[in-house]
N, C-alpha and C positions, 0 to 999 in steps of 0.2 A: 504494500500500500504506500503510495507516494506521500511525502510530508508536505504540509502546506506552510508551516511556520516552525522555526527552531529558535531556542533561546538557551544560552549557557547560564548556569548558576552564577550570581554576582561575586561570590567569594570562594566557591569551590569549582574551579574550571574543569574538573573531571566529570561533573554532572551536567547533562544536557537533556532538555525536554523538547518534545516535538508534538505538534498538533497535526492530525491527519485529515484527509478529505472525508473519511467516514465518520468523523466526530470523535474519534478515539484520541487519547493523550497518552504518550509513552515517556518514560524516564529511563535514561541510561547512565551508568557509571563507566566512563571510558577507561578508568584505571583497572578494570576487571575484564581482561580480554577473553577469558573463557566463557563468561556469562554476563555481558554488560547490561542486559535489560533488567532494571530493578522493579519497575511497576508499569502497569498498563491498565487504563480504564476499561470497563466492561460495558456491554450493551445493557441498558436499563432505562426504564421510563423517565428517570430523573436526570439522565445524562444527555450529552449532545447527540443529535441525530443528523445534523448538518455539518459541513466542513468547519473545522476550527480555524478561525480567521486571525486569532492572536493569542499568544501565551505570554505570561509575565511573571517574574518572581517578585513578590511583594513582601516587604519586611513585616514580620509578625509584631503587632503592637504589644503583645504580652511578653515578648522576649527580645533581648538586645541582639542576639546572634542568629535567630531563626528566620527563615523565609518560607512563605507559602507559595505554591504554584497556582496561578489563576488562569483560566482559559475562557475565551469568548467565541461564541458561534452565533449564527443567524437565528437559531431557534430559542 
């Protein structure tokens, strides 16, 4: 599945997230060559059904060092 948008983590350059045309979001750790895929969203009624148009790492207001991954879609 082709990627629509890609964004590296702001402080951990080995982490990269991508939004796909099918609405899925994936997260990889490039420092793990054997199995780099860390997480992938699944198909669910509460998740994207249209292409992900933007992803962004947002600083968590509850923590100094944590970030949350946010995705945007047309749905």
